[in-house]
Each structure stands twice: as C-alpha cells, then as structure tokens.
MITI-899731 format. One line per field, with one value per atom (N, C-alpha, C): atom name; residue in one letter; residue number from 1; x, y, z. Coordinates in Angstrom, 1 decimal. Atoms other than C-alpha are relative to their C-alpha. Layout:
BEGIN
atome: [CA	...] .
residu: [A	...] .
num: [NUM	...] .
X: [X	...] .
Y: [Y	...] .
Z: [Z	...] .
END
This chain:
BEGIN
atome: [N	CA	C	N	CA	C	N	CA	C	N	CA	C	N	CA	C	N	CA	C	N	CA	C	N	CA	C	N	CA	C	N	CA	C	N	CA	C	N	CA	C	N	CA	C	N	CA	C	N	CA	C	N	CA	C	N	CA	C	N	CA	C	N	CA	C	N	CA	C	N	CA	C	N	CA	C	N	CA	C	N	CA	C	N	CA	C	N	CA	C	N	CA	C	N	CA	C	N	CA	C	N	CA	C	N	CA	C	N	CA	C	N	CA	C	N	CA	C	N	CA	C	N	CA	C	N	CA	C	N	CA	C	N	CA	C	N	CA	C	N	CA	C	N	CA	C	N	CA	C	N	CA	C	N	CA	C	N	CA	C	N	CA	C	N	CA	C	N	CA	C	N	CA	C	N	CA	C	N	CA	C	N	CA	C	N	CA	C	N	CA	C	N	CA	C	N	CA	C	N	CA	C	N	CA	C	N	CA	C	N	CA	C	N	CA	C	N	CA	C	N	CA	C	N	CA	C	N	CA	C	N	CA	C	N	CA	C	N	CA	C	N	CA	C	N	CA	C	N	CA	C	N	CA	C	N	CA	C	N	CA	C	N	CA	C	N	CA	C	N	CA	C	N	CA	C	N	CA	C	N	CA	C	N	CA	C	N	CA	C	N	CA	C	N	CA	C	N	CA	C	N	CA	C	N	CA	C	N	CA	C	N	CA	C	N	CA	C	N	CA	C	N	CA	C	N	CA	C	N	CA	C	N	CA	C	N	CA	C	N	CA	C	N	CA	C	N	CA	C	N	CA	C	N	CA	C	N	CA	C	N	CA	C	N	CA	C	N	CA	C	N	CA	C	N	CA	C	N	CA	C	N	CA	C	N	CA	C	N	CA	C	N	CA	C	N	CA	C	N	CA	C	N	CA	C	N	CA	C	N	CA	C	N	CA	C	N	CA	C	N	CA	C	N	CA	C	N	CA	C	N	CA	C	N	CA	C	N	CA	C	N	CA	C	N	CA	C	N	CA	C] .
residu: [Q	Q	Q	V	V	V	H	H	H	L	L	L	V	V	V	E	E	E	S	S	S	G	G	G	G	G	G	G	G	G	L	L	L	V	V	V	Q	Q	Q	P	P	P	G	G	G	G	G	G	S	S	S	L	L	L	T	T	T	L	L	L	S	S	S	C	C	C	R	R	R	A	A	A	S	S	S	G	G	G	F	F	F	I	I	I	S	S	S	R	R	R	Y	Y	Y	V	V	V	A	A	A	V	V	V	G	G	G	W	W	W	F	F	F	R	R	R	Q	Q	Q	A	A	A	P	P	P	G	G	G	K	K	K	Q	Q	Q	R	R	R	E	E	E	V	V	V	V	V	V	A	A	A	C	C	C	I	I	I	S	S	S	S	S	S	S	S	S	G	G	G	G	G	G	S	S	S	T	T	T	H	H	H	Y	Y	Y	A	A	A	D	D	D	S	S	S	V	V	V	L	L	L	G	G	G	R	R	R	F	F	F	P	P	P	I	I	I	S	S	S	R	R	R	D	D	D	N	N	N	T	T	T	K	K	K	N	N	N	T	T	T	V	V	V	Y	Y	Y	L	L	L	Q	Q	Q	M	M	M	N	N	N	S	S	S	L	L	L	K	K	K	P	P	P	E	E	E	D	D	D	T	T	T	A	A	A	V	V	V	Y	Y	Y	Y	Y	Y	C	C	C	A	A	A	T	T	T	D	D	D	F	F	F	E	E	E	I	I	I	R	R	R	T	T	T	I	I	I	P	P	P	P	P	P	Q	Q	Q	W	W	W	V	V	V	R	R	R	N	N	N	W	W	W	H	H	H	I	I	I	W	W	W	D	D	D	Y	Y	Y	W	W	W	G	G	G	Q	Q	Q	G	G	G	T	T	T	Q	Q	Q	V	V	V	T	T	T	V	V	V	S	S	S	S	S	S] .
num: [1	1	1	2	2	2	3	3	3	4	4	4	5	5	5	6	6	6	7	7	7	8	8	8	9	9	9	10	10	10	11	11	11	12	12	12	13	13	13	14	14	14	15	15	15	16	16	16	17	17	17	18	18	18	19	19	19	20	20	20	21	21	21	22	22	22	23	23	23	24	24	24	25	25	25	26	26	26	27	27	27	28	28	28	29	29	29	30	30	30	31	31	31	32	32	32	33	33	33	34	34	34	35	35	35	36	36	36	37	37	37	38	38	38	39	39	39	40	40	40	41	41	41	42	42	42	43	43	43	44	44	44	45	45	45	46	46	46	47	47	47	48	48	48	49	49	49	50	50	50	51	51	51	52	52	52	53	53	53	54	54	54	55	55	55	56	56	56	57	57	57	58	58	58	59	59	59	60	60	60	61	61	61	62	62	62	63	63	63	64	64	64	65	65	65	66	66	66	67	67	67	68	68	68	69	69	69	70	70	70	71	71	71	72	72	72	73	73	73	74	74	74	75	75	75	76	76	76	77	77	77	78	78	78	79	79	79	80	80	80	81	81	81	82	82	82	83	83	83	84	84	84	85	85	85	86	86	86	87	87	87	88	88	88	89	89	89	90	90	90	91	91	91	92	92	92	93	93	93	94	94	94	95	95	95	96	96	96	97	97	97	98	98	98	99	99	99	100	100	100	101	101	101	102	102	102	103	103	103	104	104	104	105	105	105	106	106	106	107	107	107	108	108	108	109	109	109	110	110	110	111	111	111	112	112	112	113	113	113	114	114	114	115	115	115	116	116	116	117	117	117	118	118	118	119	119	119	120	120	120	121	121	121	122	122	122	123	123	123	124	124	124	125	125	125	126	126	126	127	127	127	128	128	128	129	129	129] .
X: [0.3	-95.7	0.5	-0.3	-95.8	1.0	-1.0	-92.7	0.4	-0.5	-91.7	1.2	-1.2	-88.2	0.6	-0.6	-87.0	1.4	-1.4	-83.4	0.4	-0.5	-81.3	-0.1	0.1	-82.1	1.3	-1.2	-79.6	0.0	-0.2	-78.2	0.6	-0.5	-77.7	-0.1	0.1	-77.0	-1.1	1.0	-79.6	0.6	-0.4	-79.4	0.6	-0.5	-78.1	-1.0	0.9	-79.6	0.1	0.1	-80.6	-0.9	0.9	-82.1	-0.6	0.6	-84.6	-0.4	0.5	-85.4	-1.0	1.0	-88.4	-0.1	-0.1	-87.9	-1.1	1.1	-90.9	0.4	-0.1	-91.0	-1.3	1.2	-93.7	-1.2	1.0	-95.7	0.7	-0.6	-95.2	-0.4	0.3	-95.0	-0.5	0.4	-95.5	-1.5	1.4	-99.2	-0.7	0.6	-99.8	0.7	-0.6	-99.3	0.7	-0.8	-96.8	0.0	-0.1	-96.7	1.2	-1.0	-94.0	-0.8	0.6	-95.2	1.1	-0.9	-93.5	-0.7	0.5	-94.1	1.0	-0.9	-92.3	-0.5	0.5	-92.4	-1.1	1.1	-95.7	-0.9	0.9	-97.3	-0.6	0.7	-99.7	0.9	-0.7	-98.3	-0.6	0.5	-98.6	0.6	-0.5	-98.3	1.2	-1.1	-95.0	-0.2	0.1	-95.3	-0.6	0.6	-97.2	0.3	-0.3	-96.5	-0.9	0.8	-98.8	0.8	-0.6	-98.1	1.0	-0.9	-96.6	1.0	-0.9	-94.8	-0.5	0.5	-96.8	-0.7	0.8	-98.7	0.6	-0.6	-97.3	-0.9	0.6	-98.6	1.0	-1.0	-96.6	-0.7	0.4	-97.3	0.6	-0.5	-96.9	1.3	-1.2	-94.1	1.3	-1.1	-91.9	0.0	0.1	-93.0	1.2	-1.2	-90.0	1.3	-1.2	-87.6	0.2	-0.1	-88.4	-0.7	0.6	-89.0	-0.1	0.3	-90.5	0.2	-0.2	-89.6	0.0	0.0	-89.7	0.7	-0.7	-87.8	-0.7	0.8	-90.3	0.8	-0.8	-87.6	0.7	-0.6	-86.2	-0.9	1.0	-89.4	0.3	-0.4	-88.2	-0.5	0.4	-89.5	1.0	-1.0	-87.2	-0.6	0.4	-87.6	1.3	-1.2	-84.8	-0.3	0.3	-84.7	1.1	-0.9	-83.0	-0.3	0.2	-82.5	-0.7	0.7	-83.4	0.0	0.2	-84.7	-0.1	0.2	-84.8	-1.4	1.4	-88.6	-0.3	0.2	-88.1	0.4	-0.4	-86.8	-1.3	1.1	-89.1	0.4	-0.1	-89.4	-0.8	0.7	-90.2	-0.4	0.6	-92.4	-0.4	0.7	-93.4	-1.1	1.2	-96.7	-0.6	0.7	-98.8	-1.3	1.3	-102.3	-0.4	0.2	-103.3	-1.3	1.2	-106.6	0.3	-0.2	-105.0	1.2	-1.1	-102.8	0.2	-0.1	-103.5	0.1	-0.1	-103.5	-1.3	1.3	-107.1	0.1	-0.1	-107.6	-0.3	0.3	-109.0	1.2	-1.2	-105.7	1.1	-0.9	-103.8	-0.4	0.4	-105.9	0.0	0.2	-106.1	1.1	-1.1	-102.8	-0.4	0.3	-104.4	-0.7	0.6	-106.2	0.9	-0.9	-103.1	0.3	0.0	-102.7	1.3	-1.3	-99.0	1.0	-0.9	-96.3	1.4	-1.4	-92.5	0.2	-0.3	-90.8	0.4	-0.4	-89.6	1.5	-1.4	-86.3	0.1	-0.1	-85.2	0.8	-0.7	-84.2	0.1	-0.2	-82.6	0.8	-0.7	-81.7	0.4	-0.5	-79.5	1.5	-1.4	-76.3	0.8] .
Y: [1.3	-40.9	0.0	0.1	-41.6	-1.1	1.0	-43.3	0.2	0.0	-44.3	-1.0	0.9	-45.7	-0.1	0.2	-47.2	-0.4	0.4	-47.6	0.0	0.1	-48.3	-1.3	1.3	-51.9	-0.7	0.8	-54.5	-1.0	0.9	-57.0	0.7	-0.7	-55.8	-1.0	0.9	-57.5	0.5	-0.4	-57.4	1.1	-1.2	-54.1	1.1	-1.0	-52.3	1.0	-1.0	-49.5	0.1	-0.3	-48.7	1.2	-1.1	-45.7	-0.3	0.2	-46.3	1.3	-1.2	-43.6	-0.4	0.2	-43.3	1.3	-1.2	-40.9	0.0	-0.1	-39.7	0.8	-0.8	-38.5	-0.1	0.0	-37.6	0.7	-0.7	-35.7	0.8	-0.8	-33.2	-0.6	0.8	-35.3	0.8	-0.7	-32.5	0.2	-0.2	-32.5	-1.3	1.3	-36.2	-0.6	0.8	-38.5	-1.2	1.1	-41.3	-1.1	1.1	-44.7	-1.0	1.2	-47.4	-1.2	1.3	-51.0	-1.0	1.1	-54.3	-1.3	1.3	-57.9	-1.0	1.1	-60.9	-1.2	1.2	-64.3	-0.7	0.7	-66.0	0.8	-0.9	-63.0	1.1	-1.1	-60.2	1.2	-1.3	-56.8	0.8	-0.8	-54.5	1.4	-1.4	-50.8	0.0	-0.2	-49.7	1.4	-1.4	-45.9	0.8	-0.9	-43.1	1.4	-1.4	-39.4	0.9	-0.9	-36.6	0.9	-0.7	-34.3	1.1	-1.1	-31.5	-0.6	0.6	-34.0	0.2	-0.4	-32.7	-1.1	1.1	-35.9	-1.4	1.3	-39.5	-1.1	1.1	-42.9	-1.2	1.1	-46.0	-1.3	1.2	-49.6	-0.2	0.2	-50.7	-0.7	0.8	-53.1	0.9	-0.8	-50.2	1.3	-1.3	-47.3	0.2	-0.3	-45.6	-0.5	0.5	-47.4	0.5	-0.3	-46.4	1.4	-1.3	-42.6	0.2	-0.3	-41.5	1.5	-1.4	-38.1	0.2	-0.3	-36.3	1.3	-1.2	-33.7	0.4	-0.3	-32.1	0.8	-0.7	-30.1	-1.0	1.0	-33.4	-1.1	0.9	-35.2	-1.4	1.2	-37.9	-0.2	0.4	-39.7	-1.1	0.8	-41.5	-0.9	0.8	-44.4	-0.4	0.3	-44.5	-1.2	1.3	-48.1	-0.2	0.1	-48.4	-1.3	1.2	-51.4	-1.1	1.0	-53.8	-1.4	1.3	-57.2	-1.0	0.9	-60.4	0.0	0.0	-60.1	1.2	-1.1	-56.8	-0.4	0.5	-58.9	0.0	0.0	-58.2	0.9	-0.9	-56.4	1.3	-1.3	-52.7	0.8	-0.7	-50.7	1.4	-1.2	-47.1	0.2	-0.2	-46.0	1.4	-1.3	-42.9	-0.1	0.0	-42.0	1.5	-1.4	-38.7	0.5	-0.5	-38.6	0.5	-0.4	-38.0	0.8	-0.8	-35.4	-0.3	0.4	-36.6	-1.5	1.5	-40.2	-0.5	0.5	-41.4	-1.4	1.4	-44.6	-1.1	1.0	-46.4	-0.3	0.3	-46.0	-0.7	0.7	-47.2	-1.5	1.3	-50.3	-0.9	0.7	-51.2	0.4	-0.3	-51.3	0.0	0.3	-52.4	1.2	-1.1	-49.1	1.2	-1.0	-47.1	-0.2	0.0	-46.2	-0.3	0.1	-46.0	-0.6	0.7	-48.3	0.0	0.2	-48.6	-1.5	1.4	-51.9	-0.7	0.7	-52.6	-0.1	0.2	-53.0	-1.0	1.1	-56.0	0.4	-0.2	-55.7	-1.3	1.3	-58.7	0.3	-0.1	-58.7	-1.3	1.3	-61.6	0.1	0.0	-62.4	-1.0] .
Z: [-0.6	7.8	1.4	-1.4	11.5	0.3	-0.5	12.9	1.4	-1.4	16.4	0.0	0.0	16.8	1.4	-1.3	20.1	-0.1	0.0	21.0	1.5	-1.4	24.1	0.7	-0.6	24.8	0.0	-0.1	25.6	1.1	-1.1	28.1	1.2	-1.2	31.6	1.2	-1.2	35.0	0.9	-1.0	37.8	0.8	-0.7	39.6	-0.9	0.9	36.6	-0.6	0.6	34.5	-1.5	1.5	30.9	-0.2	0.4	29.3	-1.4	1.3	26.5	-0.6	0.7	23.9	-1.0	1.0	21.7	-0.8	0.9	18.8	-1.0	0.9	16.9	-1.3	1.2	13.3	-0.8	0.8	10.9	0.6	-0.7	13.5	1.1	-1.1	16.3	1.3	-1.2	19.4	1.2	-1.2	21.9	0.1	-0.1	21.1	0.5	-0.3	22.2	1.2	-1.1	25.1	-0.6	0.4	24.8	1.1	-1.0	26.5	-0.3	0.2	27.1	0.5	-0.3	27.1	-0.1	0.1	27.4	-0.2	0.2	26.4	0.2	-0.3	27.9	-0.8	0.7	26.2	0.7	-0.6	26.7	0.8	-0.8	28.4	-0.8	0.6	27.5	0.0	0.0	26.5	1.2	-1.1	29.5	0.0	-0.1	30.2	1.0	-0.9	31.9	0.6	-0.4	32.0	-1.1	1.0	30.2	0.5	-0.3	30.0	-0.9	0.8	28.9	-1.0	1.1	26.0	0.6	-0.6	28.3	0.9	-0.9	30.5	1.5	-1.3	33.5	0.8	-0.7	34.2	-0.5	0.3	34.4	0.6	-0.6	35.1	0.0	0.0	36.2	0.4	-0.5	36.6	1.4	-1.4	40.2	0.0	0.1	39.2	-0.2	0.4	38.0	0.8	-0.7	40.2	0.9	-0.7	41.7	-0.6	0.7	39.4	-1.4	1.5	35.8	-0.2	0.3	35.6	-1.5	1.4	32.2	-0.1	0.3	30.7	-1.5	1.5	27.4	-0.2	0.5	25.5	-1.3	1.2	23.1	-1.0	1.0	21.4	-0.9	0.7	20.3	-0.5	0.4	19.7	0.6	-0.6	22.1	1.4	-1.3	25.1	0.6	-0.6	27.6	1.1	-1.1	30.0	0.7	-0.8	32.6	0.8	-0.7	33.9	1.0	-1.1	37.3	0.8	-0.9	39.7	-0.8	0.9	36.9	0.6	-0.5	37.8	-1.2	1.1	35.7	-0.5	0.4	35.6	-0.9	1.0	33.6	-1.4	1.3	30.7	-0.9	1.0	27.7	-1.2	1.1	24.4	0.5	-0.4	25.2	-1.3	1.1	22.9	0.5	-0.3	22.8	-1.0	0.8	21.4	0.3	-0.1	20.8	-0.6	0.5	20.0	-0.2	0.2	18.4	0.7	-0.7	20.3	1.4	-1.4	23.7	0.3	-0.5	25.3	1.5	-1.4	28.9	0.0	-0.2	30.2	0.5	-0.5	30.3	0.5	-0.5	32.3	-1.0	1.0	29.3	-0.8	0.8	27.5	0.9	-0.9	30.5	0.1	-0.2	30.8	-1.3	1.3	27.1	-1.0	0.8	25.3	-1.5	1.5	22.0	-0.6	0.6	21.5	-0.4	0.4	21.1	-1.5	1.4	17.4	-0.7	0.6	16.6	0.9	-0.8	17.7	-0.7	0.5	17.4	-0.2	0.3	16.4	1.2	-1.2	19.9	0.2	-0.3	21.6	1.2	-1.0	23.6	1.2	-1.2	27.2	0.7	-0.7	28.9	1.3	-1.3	32.6	0.5	-0.4	33.5	0.4	-0.4	35.3	-0.8] .
END
C-alpha cells in the first residue's frame, strides 16, 4: 500500500527555517517524481516545489524560489523541503504527493495539483512572531 508521511512542520518566527520530510513506503520512490504543495486557509492548494525521480530536475513556485530548496535521498525513500527565510505568508498545511506516471516534471502536473495520485496527510507550518 502506498504511503507518504510528512513531518517537520511547526511554529517558527519570521526569518526562521524548517526542514520538511516526506517519507514514502509501499513503493520505490526513486522511480517517480515528487511534489510539495501547500494550502492556506481559504485558498486553493498550490504547488511549492517538485523534483524529478533522479533529483536532476526541479521546479519552484516563484514565491519560494531561492528560499525553499527541494532535495531527495533515494536510499531513504525520502524527499526534503528546506524552508529558509520564512514569511508569515508561508503559513499553510504542506503536503507531498507523487504520481506513478511521471519521472520528470511535466508542465501539466505543475499547473494541476489535483491530478497527482497519492498524497500525504499534511503537516502544519505556522510562521508567526
């Protein structure tokens, strides 16, 4: 059974850092791309960052480019989102997702969060002083 489990969320002050982890089980994650998404209260879910199966290709939302590097350790079946210089507007529930159809990051998967097949339960990130 496919499972994605996010961890690492919490409360942090503006300017601080957090590292989110997405651990996969039930499948071999090194064969598939993985994405991080977020959803703030009253807003649509949006893509944050995506990484290809090999880790050689990444995509970032403009709002996090340069602040949230995405990486993966395929020996641990885990994808990371290092969140730096956090802002109050980064407050949201963060989800990781995967789709067995893709190894790269096709534009359609970047634009349409709802077509990703498998999702974790989410982890809350709150940026506040």
